[in-house]
C-alpha positions as CSV (number, residue, x, y, z in Angstrom):
1,M,5.8,-13.4,13.7
2,N,2.4,-14.2,12.3
3,R,-0.1,-14.5,15.1
4,T,-3.1,-15.7,13.1
5,P,-4.8,-18.5,15.0
6,A,-4.1,-21.9,13.5
7,P,-6.9,-24.3,13.0
8,R,-7.0,-26.7,15.9
9,A,-7.6,-30.4,16.1
10,G,-11.3,-31.2,16.4
11,A,-13.0,-33.0,19.2
12,G,-12.7,-36.3,17.3
13,A,-8.9,-36.1,17.1
14,M,-7.2,-39.4,18.3
15,Q,-5.1,-38.9,21.4
16,V,-1.9,-41.0,20.9
17,G,0.6,-41.8,23.6
18,A,-1.0,-39.2,25.8
19,R,0.6,-40.7,29.0
20,D,4.1,-40.4,27.6
21,P,6.1,-37.2,28.2
22,G,7.2,-35.5,25.0
23,T,6.3,-33.1,22.3
24,I,2.6,-33.2,21.3
25,L,2.1,-32.9,17.5
26,T,-0.9,-33.0,15.3
27,L,-1.2,-34.4,11.8
28,R,-3.9,-32.7,9.8
29,Q,-4.9,-31.4,6.3
30,A,-3.8,-27.9,5.3
31,T,-6.3,-25.2,4.4
32,E,-6.0,-21.8,2.8
33,A,-6.3,-20.4,6.3
34,D,-2.8,-21.8,7.1
35,A,-1.1,-19.4,4.7
36,G,0.5,-17.3,7.4
37,H,1.7,-20.2,9.4
38,I,3.2,-21.9,6.3
39,R,5.0,-18.7,5.3
40,T,6.4,-18.5,8.9
41,F,7.5,-22.1,8.7
42,V,9.3,-21.7,5.3
43,C,11.1,-18.6,6.7
44,G,12.2,-20.6,9.7
45,L,13.9,-23.3,7.7
46,S,17.6,-23.3,7.3
47,P,19.0,-22.4,3.9
48,R,20.0,-26.1,3.4
49,S,16.5,-27.4,4.3
50,Q,15.0,-24.9,1.9
51,Y,17.3,-25.9,-0.9
52,L,16.8,-29.6,-0.4
53,R,13.0,-29.1,-0.6
54,F,12.6,-26.3,-3.1
55,F,15.9,-26.5,-5.1
56,T,16.5,-22.9,-4.1
57,V,16.5,-20.7,-1.1
58,A,12.8,-19.9,-0.9
59,A,12.6,-17.5,2.1
60,P,10.8,-15.2,2.1
61,P,8.4,-17.2,0.0
62,S,6.4,-15.5,-2.7
63,A,2.7,-15.2,-2.5
64,A,2.4,-17.8,-5.3
65,L,4.5,-20.3,-3.5
66,V,2.6,-19.9,-0.3
67,R,-0.7,-20.3,-2.2
68,A,0.6,-23.5,-3.8
69,L,1.7,-24.9,-0.5
70,C,-1.8,-24.3,0.8
71,G,-3.4,-26.0,-2.2
72,G,-4.8,-22.8,-3.5
73,G,-5.1,-22.3,-7.2
74,R,-5.4,-26.0,-8.0
75,R,-8.6,-27.5,-9.4
76,G,-8.0,-30.8,-7.6
77,G,-5.5,-33.5,-7.1
78,A,-3.5,-31.7,-4.4
79,D,-3.3,-33.5,-1.0
80,I,-1.5,-31.3,1.5
81,L,-0.8,-32.4,5.1
82,L,0.7,-30.5,8.0
83,I,2.2,-31.4,11.3
84,T,1.7,-28.7,13.9
85,D,2.9,-28.3,17.5
86,S,0.8,-27.7,20.6
87,E,0.9,-23.9,19.8
88,G,-0.5,-24.4,16.3
89,A,2.8,-23.6,14.6
90,V,3.6,-25.7,11.4
91,V,6.7,-27.9,11.9
92,A,6.3,-30.1,8.8
93,H,4.7,-29.8,5.4
94,A,3.9,-32.5,2.9
95,M,2.1,-32.5,-0.4
96,A,1.2,-34.9,-3.2
97,V,0.0,-33.4,-6.5
98,D,-1.8,-35.9,-8.8
99,E,-0.9,-35.8,-12.5
100,P,-2.1,-37.9,-15.5
101,G,0.4,-40.6,-16.7
102,T,0.7,-43.0,-19.5
103,D,0.1,-46.0,-17.1
104,G,-2.5,-44.2,-15.0
105,P,-2.4,-41.3,-12.6
106,A,0.8,-40.5,-10.7
107,T,1.4,-38.2,-7.7
108,N,4.3,-35.9,-7.3
109,V,5.5,-35.9,-3.6
110,G,7.4,-33.2,-1.7
111,I,8.1,-33.2,2.1
112,V,10.0,-30.8,4.4
113,I,10.5,-31.0,8.2
114,A,11.6,-28.2,10.5
115,D,15.3,-28.5,11.2
116,H,14.9,-29.2,14.9
117,L,12.6,-32.2,14.2
118,Q,14.5,-33.8,11.4
119,H,15.7,-37.4,11.8
120,C,12.7,-38.2,14.1
121,G,10.7,-40.3,11.6
122,L,8.2,-37.5,10.7
123,G,9.2,-37.6,7.1
124,T,8.5,-41.3,6.9
125,L,5.2,-40.8,8.7
126,L,4.1,-38.2,6.2
127,L,5.3,-40.2,3.2
128,S,3.3,-43.2,4.4
129,A,0.2,-41.0,4.9
130,L,0.5,-39.4,1.5
131,I,1.0,-42.7,-0.3
132,S,-1.9,-44.4,1.5
133,R,-4.2,-41.5,0.7
134,A,-3.0,-41.5,-3.0
135,T,-3.6,-45.2,-3.5
136,S,-7.1,-44.7,-2.1
137,R,-7.7,-42.2,-4.9
138,G,-6.5,-44.7,-7.5
139,V,-3.0,-43.3,-8.0
140,R,-0.8,-45.9,-9.6
141,A,2.7,-44.4,-9.1
142,A,4.6,-41.8,-7.2
143,V,7.2,-39.3,-8.5
144,M,9.8,-37.8,-6.3
145,D,12.6,-35.4,-7.4
146,V,15.5,-35.5,-5.0
147,L,18.8,-33.6,-5.1
148,P,21.8,-35.9,-5.3
149,A,23.1,-34.4,-2.0
150,N,20.0,-35.5,-0.1
151,D,21.4,-38.9,1.0
152,L,18.9,-39.3,3.8
153,V,15.8,-39.1,1.5
154,L,17.5,-41.2,-1.2
155,G,18.2,-43.9,1.5
156,I,14.6,-43.9,2.7
157,L,13.3,-44.3,-0.8
158,Q,15.8,-47.1,-1.5
159,R,14.8,-49.0,1.5
160,R,11.1,-48.6,0.8
161,W,11.2,-49.2,-2.9
162,P,14.5,-50.9,-3.8
163,A,13.3,-51.8,-7.3
164,A,11.9,-48.3,-8.2
165,P,13.2,-46.8,-11.4
166,R,15.6,-43.9,-11.0
167,E,16.4,-41.3,-13.6
168,R,19.2,-38.7,-13.3
169,T,18.1,-35.3,-14.6
170,L,20.1,-32.1,-15.0
171,D,19.8,-31.3,-11.3
172,A,18.0,-34.1,-9.5
173,I,17.4,-37.8,-9.2
174,T,13.8,-38.8,-10.1
175,V,12.4,-41.8,-8.3
176,R,9.2,-43.4,-9.7
177,P,7.9,-46.3,-7.6
178,A,4.8,-48.1,-8.7
179,L,2.1,-48.2,-6.0
180,L,0.0,-51.1,-5.0
181,P,-3.8,-50.7,-5.2
182,A,-5.3,-49.7,-1.9
183,L,-6.8,-52.6,0.1
184,R,-9.6,-50.4,1.3
185,S,-11.0,-47.1,0.2
186,A,-11.1,-45.5,3.7
187,T,-7.9,-43.6,4.8
188,Q,-6.7,-42.6,8.2
189,A,-9.1,-40.0,9.7
190,L,-7.5,-36.7,10.4
191,P,-6.6,-34.8,12.5
192,A,-4.5,-37.3,14.5
193,T,-2.5,-36.3,17.6
194,F,0.6,-38.1,18.7
195,T,3.5,-37.7,21.1
196,L,7.1,-37.4,20.0
197,P,9.1,-38.7,23.0
198,V,11.9,-36.8,24.7
199,P,15.3,-38.5,25.1
200,R,15.4,-41.8,27.0
201,S,17.1,-40.1,29.9
202,G,13.8,-38.2,30.5
203,A,15.7,-34.9,30.5
204,A,14.1,-32.1,28.5
205,A,15.7,-31.4,25.2
206,T,17.9,-28.4,25.2
207,S,19.2,-28.4,21.6
208,P,17.7,-29.5,18.3
209,G,19.7,-32.7,18.1
210,Q,18.7,-33.9,21.6
211,L,15.0,-34.3,20.8
212,C,15.5,-37.3,18.6
213,P,18.7,-39.0,19.8
214,D,18.3,-42.1,17.7
215,G,18.0,-40.5,14.3
216,G,17.0,-42.9,11.5
217,D,13.8,-42.9,9.5
218,R,11.4,-44.8,11.8
219,A,8.0,-43.2,11.9
220,P,6.3,-42.4,15.2
221,Q,3.5,-45.0,15.8
222,L,-0.1,-43.7,15.8
223,R,-1.4,-45.7,18.7
224,V,-4.8,-45.0,20.0
225,A,-4.4,-44.3,23.7
């Protein structure tokens, strides 16, 4: 296991739900220093999770893939966010890569969550963060390529953008929602720390499915404590 120290949340991190028992997670931007932790994260994903995100089994990831997931090698337009646990391990990765479009810039979005934290709303939280940050950059549309078997993500996108155009390609469904202009230029300051609650019974989670008993796609609320 890679033991390279992970960048920690700074002193200005917002403490969210600090009085509630649960799993402490931090939302922050990725840096090239995260390469080892991102590689470990990808290797820890189940083959199904790897396939749904990368359209192939990606573990062990190539150096080029890890570099791309850190934002390395791009001259701009890549916004990459991580969710890390209290030990600094990556448990979720999200990226939006801006591209020119005929009707203005668009951003290509990809998100993947550790298997034991899926169905907790973290994907919805990351999607909202990426879209908010993209519109503040003047992005006018999002592009998401989703495998037909990924019913969960397709359902989330349908609920959020019911009128978004969809195009069936050879191996995926491409969803292209238009984005409303940002109401303000400022975006949520990062890092932001929040608590993912344990089951309502208060008992510690003993299996992956127990941590998030409700499932669904509701995002955890970033409430300043």
